[in-house]
C-alpha positions in Angstrom: -32.1 13.7 6.1 -33.8 15.2 3.0 -37.4 16.3 3.2 -40.1 15.5 0.7 -42.3 18.2 -0.8 -45.7 18.7 0.9 -47.6 17.7 -2.2 -45.4 14.8 -3.4 -48.2 12.3 -2.9 -51.0 14.6 -4.1 -53.2 13.2 -6.9 -56.5 14.7 -7.9 -57.9 11.9 -10.1 -60.6 9.5 -9.1 -58.6 6.3 -10.0 -54.9 6.0 -10.6 -53.5 3.4 -12.9 -50.6 1.3 -11.7 -48.1 2.6 -14.4 -49.1 6.2 -13.6 -48.6 5.6 -9.9 -45.1 4.3 -10.4 -44.3 7.2 -12.8 -45.4 9.6 -10.1 -43.1 8.0 -7.6 -40.2 8.2 -9.9 -40.9 11.8 -10.7 -41.7 13.1 -7.2 -39.7 11.0 -4.7 -36.0 11.5 -3.9 -33.7 9.6 -1.5 -34.1 10.7 2.1 -31.0 8.9 3.5 -27.5 10.1 4.0 -24.3 8.5 2.5 -21.6 6.7 4.4 -18.4 4.8 3.6 -18.4 1.1 4.6 -15.8 -1.7 4.2 -16.5 -4.1 1.3 -17.1 -6.9 3.8 -20.1 -5.0 5.2 -21.5 -3.8 1.9 -23.5 -6.8 0.7 -27.1 -5.7 0.2 -26.4 -2.0 0.6 -27.2 0.5 -2.1 -24.3 2.2 -3.9 -24.5 5.9 -3.4 -22.0 7.1 -6.1 -20.9 5.7 -9.4 -17.9 3.4 -9.1 -15.4 4.2 -11.9 -12.5 1.9 -12.7 -9.2 3.4 -11.6 -7.3 0.5 -13.2 -7.7 -2.0 -16.0 -9.1 -5.4 -15.1 -7.2 -7.4 -15.7 -4.3 -5.0 -15.2 -2.2 -6.7 -17.9 -2.6 -9.0 -20.8 -2.4 -12.6 -19.6 -2.7 -16.2 -20.8 -6.1 -18.0 -20.7 -4.5 -21.4 -20.8 -1.4 -23.4 -19.9 0.8 -23.6 -23.0 3.5 -21.7 -24.9 3.6 -18.0 -25.6 4.9 -17.3 -29.1 5.1 -14.7 -31.9 2.4 -15.7 -34.3 4.5 -14.7 -37.3 6.9 -17.6 -36.4 4.2 -20.3 -37.0 4.3 -22.0 -40.3 0.9 -22.0 -42.2 1.6 -25.6 -43.3 3.4 -28.2 -41.3 4.7 -28.1 -37.8 6.9 -25.4 -36.3 9.7 -26.2 -33.9 10.9 -23.5 -31.5 13.4 -23.5 -28.6 11.8 -22.9 -25.2 13.8 -20.0 -23.7 11.9 -19.0 -20.6 9.0 -19.4 -18.2 6.1 -17.2 -17.0 3.7 -18.0 -14.3 0.9 -16.1 -12.4 2.7 -13.5 -10.3 6.0 -14.3 -11.9 6.3 -12.5 -15.3 9.1 -13.3 -17.7 10.7 -9.8 -17.3 12.0 -9.4 -20.7 11.0 -8.9 -24.3 10.4 -12.0 -26.4 12.3 -12.1 -29.7 11.4 -13.8 -32.9 12.0 -17.6 -33.1 11.5 -18.5 -29.4 8.7 -20.0 -27.2 8.0 -19.2 -23.6 6.5 -21.8 -21.3 3.4 -20.0 -19.8 0.7 -20.9 -17.4 -2.9 -19.7 -16.9 -3.1 -16.1 -15.6 0.6 -15.4 -16.2 1.3 -12.0 -17.7 1.9 -12.2 -21.5 5.6 -11.5 -22.2 6.2 -8.4 -24.2 6.6 -9.2 -27.8 4.5 -12.4 -27.7 1.0 -12.2 -29.1 -0.4 -15.8 -29.1 -0.5 -18.8 -26.8 -0.6 -22.3 -28.1 -2.4 -24.6 -25.7 -0.2 -27.3 -24.3 -2.5 -30.0 -25.6 -1.6 -28.9 -29.1 2.1 -29.0 -28.5 4.8 -31.7 -28.3 7.7 -31.0 -26.0 11.0 -32.4 -27.4 13.7 -31.7 -24.7 14.3 -28.0 -24.7 12.2 -27.4 -27.8 8.5 -27.5 -28.6 6.7 -28.6 -31.7 3.6 -26.5 -32.6 0.8 -27.5 -34.9 -0.2 -25.1 -37.8 -3.6 -23.3 -38.0 -3.7 -21.2 -34.8 -5.1 -17.7 -35.2 -3.2 -14.7 -34.1 -4.0 -13.6 -30.5 -5.5 -17.0 -29.6 -5.7 -17.7 -25.8 -4.6 -14.2 -24.9 -6.7 -12.1 -22.5 -6.2 -8.4 -23.1 -5.7 -5.8 -20.4 -9.0 -4.2 -19.4 -11.1 -6.7 -21.3 -13.2 -7.1 -18.1 -13.4 -3.5 -17.2 -11.3 -0.7 -18.8 -9.7 2.0 -16.8 -12.1 5.0 -16.6 -15.2 2.9 -17.4 -18.3 2.8 -15.2 -18.0 -0.4 -13.3 -21.0 -0.1 -11.0 -23.8 2.5 -11.2 -25.1 4.5 -8.3 -28.4 3.1 -7.0 -27.4 -0.5 -7.5 -28.1 -2.9 -4.7 -24.7 -4.6 -4.2 -24.6 -8.3 -4.7 -21.7 -10.7 -4.1 -20.4 -10.4 -7.6 -20.5 -6.6 -7.4 -18.3 -6.7 -4.3 -15.9 -9.0 -6.1 -15.7 -6.5 -9.0 -15.1 -3.6 -6.6 -12.3 -5.6 -5.0 -10.8 -6.5 -8.4 -10.6 -2.7 -9.0 -8.6 -2.2 -5.8 -11.4 -0.8 -3.6 -11.6 -1.8 0.0 -14.5 0.5 0.8 -17.6 1.7 -1.1 -19.9 4.7 -0.6 -23.4 3.5 0.2 -26.7 5.0 1.4 -27.6 4.5 5.1 -30.4 1.9 5.5 -33.8 3.4 5.4 -35.2 3.4 9.0 -38.8 2.2 8.9 -41.3 2.2 11.8 -43.9 -0.6 11.3 -47.1 -1.0 13.2 -50.5 -2.8 12.8 -53.8 -1.3 13.9 -57.1 -2.7 15.0 -58.8 -3.9 18.2 -59.4 -7.3 16.6 -55.6 -7.9 15.9 -53.5 -9.8 18.5 -50.0 -11.1 18.8 -49.3 -14.6 17.5 -48.8 -17.0 20.5 -51.3 -15.1 22.7 -54.8 -16.6 23.5 -57.2 -15.8 20.7 -60.2 -13.9 22.1 -63.7 -14.1 20.5 -63.7 -12.0 17.3 -59.9 -11.6 17.3 -57.4 -12.6 14.6 -53.7 -13.0 14.7 -51.5 -10.3 13.2 -50.1 -11.9 10.0 -49.4 -8.6 8.2 -46.7 -7.2 10.5 -44.4 -10.2 10.5 -44.8 -10.5 6.7 -44.2 -6.8 6.1 -41.2 -6.7 8.4 -39.6 -9.5 6.4 -40.4 -7.7 3.1 -38.9 -4.5 4.4 -35.7 -6.2 5.7 -35.4 -7.9 2.3 -35.1 -4.5 0.8 -32.4 -3.5 3.2 -34.5 -1.5 5.6 -33.8 -1.2 9.3 -37.2 -2.0 10.8 -38.5 -0.8 14.2 -41.4 -3.0 15.2 -43.9 -0.8 17.1 -46.4 -3.7 17.6 -50.2 -3.4 17.5 -52.1 -0.2 18.2 -55.8 -0.1 19.1 -58.4 1.8 17.2 -58.0 5.0 19.2 -57.2 8.2 17.3 -55.4 9.8 20.2 -53.2 6.8 20.9 -52.4 6.4 17.2 -51.5 10.1 16.9 -49.1 9.7 19.8 -47.5 6.6 18.3 -47.1 8.2 14.9 -45.6 11.4 16.4 -43.0 9.4 18.3 -42.2 7.3 15.2 -41.6 10.4 13.1 -38.8 11.5 15.3 -36.4 8.7 14.5 -37.5 7.2 11.2 -37.4 7.9 7.5 -40.7 6.1 6.7 -43.7 4.9 8.6 -45.7 1.8 7.4 -49.0 0.9 8.9 -51.4 -2.0 8.2 -55.2 -1.7 8.5 -57.5 1.1 9.5 -56.9 3.3 6.4 -60.4 3.2 5.0 -63.1 5.7 5.8 -65.2 3.6 8.3 -66.2 4.7 11.8 -63.4 2.5 13.3 -60.7 3.5 10.9 -58.8 6.1 12.9 -55.5 6.1 11.1 -56.8 8.8 8.8 -57.7 11.1 11.7 -54.4 10.6 13.4 -52.4 11.3 10.3 -54.3 14.5 9.4 -53.8 15.7 12.9 -50.0 15.5 12.5 -49.5 16.2 8.8 -51.2 15.4 5.5 -53.0 12.3 4.1 -53.5 11.5 0.4 -55.5 8.4 -0.6 -54.4 6.8 -3.8 -57.3 4.9 -5.2 -55.5 2.5 -7.5 -57.3 0.8 -10.4 -56.1 -2.5 -9.1 -57.5 -5.8 -7.7 -57.1 -7.1 -5.1 -56.5 -3.9 -3.1 -58.2 -1.0 -1.5 -57.2 2.7 -1.3 -53.6 3.0 -0.1 -52.9 5.8 2.4 -49.9 7.9 1.4 -49.0 11.0 3.4 -46.6 12.6 5.8 -46.3 12.8 9.5 -44.2 15.8 10.5 -42.4 15.6 7.3 -41.8 11.8 7.4 -43.5 9.8 4.6 -46.2 7.3 5.6 -47.6 4.3 3.8 -50.9 2.9 5.1 -51.5 -0.6 3.6 -54.8 -2.5 3.7 -55.6 -4.9 6.5 -56.4 -7.9 4.3 -53.1 -9.9 3.9 -53.2 -10.5 0.2 -54.2 -6.9 -0.5 -51.4 -5.7 1.8 -48.8 -8.0 0.1 -49.9 -6.9 -3.4 -50.0 -3.2 -2.7 -46.6 -3.5 -1.0 -45.2 -5.2 -4.0 -46.7 -2.9 -6.6 -46.6 0.5 -4.9 -44.7 0.5 -1.6 -41.7 -1.4 -2.9 -40.8 1.1 -5.6 -41.5 3.9 -3.2 -39.1 2.4 -0.6 -36.4 1.8 -3.2 -36.6 5.4 -4.3 -36.5 6.7 -0.7 -33.5 4.4 -0.1 -31.6 5.8 -3.1 -32.0 2.6 -5.2 -32.7 2.7 -8.9 -36.1 1.3 -9.7 -35.9 -1.5 -12.3 -39.3 -2.8 -13.4 -39.9 -6.3 -12.2 -39.6 -8.8 -15.0 -42.6 -10.7 -16.2 -42.8 -13.2 -19.0 -45.5 -14.7 -21.3 -47.2 -18.0 -20.4 -50.3 -19.8 -21.6 -53.4 -19.3 -19.3 -54.7 -22.7 -18.1 -58.1 -21.1 -17.4 -60.8 -18.8 -18.7 -61.6 -15.6 -17.0 -63.7 -12.4 -17.2 -63.0 -9.1 -15.6 -64.0 -5.4 -15.7 -62.1 -3.2 -18.1 -60.3 -0.2 -16.7 -58.5 -1.9 -13.8 -55.5 -4.1 -13.6 -56.0 -7.5 -11.9 -53.3 -9.7 -10.3 -54.4 -13.4 -10.2 -52.5 -15.8 -8.0 -51.3 -18.7 -10.1 -48.9 -21.7 -10.2 -46.8 -22.7 -13.2 -46.6 -26.2 -14.8 -45.1 -27.5 -18.0 -47.7 -29.2 -20.1 -46.9 -30.7 -23.5 -43.8 -28.5 -23.8 -45.6 -25.3 -22.9 -45.5 -23.3 -19.6 -49.0 -23.0 -18.3 -50.4 -20.8 -15.5 -53.1 -22.4 -13.3 -55.2 -20.0 -11.4 -55.5 -20.5 -7.6 -59.1 -21.5 -7.0 -59.9 -18.9 -4.3 -59.7 -15.1 -5.0 -60.3 -13.6 -1.6 -58.0 -10.7 -0.4 -57.8 -12.4 3.0 -56.6 -15.8 1.8 -52.9 -15.6 2.5 -52.4 -19.3 1.7 -53.1 -18.4 -1.9 -49.7 -16.7 -2.1 -48.0 -19.5 -0.1 -49.3 -22.1 -2.6 -48.7 -20.1 -5.8 -45.7 -19.1 -7.8 -46.7 -15.6 -8.9 -49.3 -13.3 -10.4 -51.0 -13.5 -13.7 -51.3 -9.8 -14.7 -54.4 -8.7 -16.6 -54.0 -5.2 -18.0 -56.7 -2.6 -17.9 -57.7 -3.2 -21.5 -58.5 -6.9 -20.9 -62.1 -8.0 -20.3 -62.2 -11.7 -20.9 -60.2 -14.5 -22.4 -60.3 -18.3 -22.9 -57.9 -21.0 -21.8 -54.8 -21.0 -23.9 -54.6 -17.2 -24.2 -51.0 -15.9 -23.7 -50.8 -13.7 -20.5 -48.1 -12.0 -18.5 -46.8 -13.8 -15.4 -44.9 -12.0 -12.6 -43.0 -14.4 -10.4 -43.2 -13.7 -6.6 -39.4 -13.7 -6.6 -39.4 -10.5 -8.6 -41.4 -8.5 -6.0 -41.2 -10.4 -2.8 -37.5 -11.2 -2.9 -34.6 -8.8 -2.4 
């Protein structure tokens, strides 16, 4: 397992912009997982560890795109029909096996190798069979209905780039290139825990002043959606010594530790003390709303992400900061999530200098896609995410706007999906 530098999370500024935070992650974080070879059948969702270069052409030979007749284009009359004898047959897996001469037509089927010498295929719907001869219409272009060798992927070309999370079509392409295994990164092993005396397990009786742990199950699902192997360490009370013992044990068998709650500077926030006892803690105060300082650090050389306790703040900071960090540690390339412009169906005012993410739903109104803001803004209102489609992103330079203004919309599927 690779080690991170001691100061990889260090940042001396007062507030850190979102773009700057992601740039720091890209510049300072490297994969911490080893490589392994797995069968294609077990590679879905895994991250490709090395470039996959085509060893053959795909398709490996020129072939017919339709059922019809393979011919030499020079034999076709420019005006009037052309009649040629049918002198052979080629089907998928059954090539003709000889060179086609001038003045003959070969019955051919979709996917069949193009006979050497033929350069064009006339679709059977444009032909009339007359016994052992075929009548062809004029006007077909040279090379019509012929697929060239390597037109999908040419031999020696980059087929799949390292860092790509393998999807079903990727596996199909790897198979088409003759691969039965692929090199991938081992899944990132993540230890996950919640903190707080007030937090209890769902299903247990709810004591006075207690709340059920919503964050841990949500974060576990998000981590698994990124291909991580998650160890659920449960809930830990607000006790510095107990937290230190838990974090020390977690560092022994994991590549990353993720905590929820207890990362502020209050009297009952003991995560900071526990981390500093075992390693180093850096707070990244992001210029972002909703969200509080995110604790980034290391416990005995293992990176740690401490997320806020409020569920919406935890979800947002996971999506914006933890997600690219996890992808980077996992060996994945980081593609910026795709947002798109929509019309704001509301007016709004905000402070300049910070980026805000407003929960919103989409609707089509008079032919325009409109974002409607969720009526409640609280960082603890998890139902606002359940009942919304994504975030309206308001950049640091925005202060206020009126309904109808074009704004950026980030679908939840871009940051909460796989």
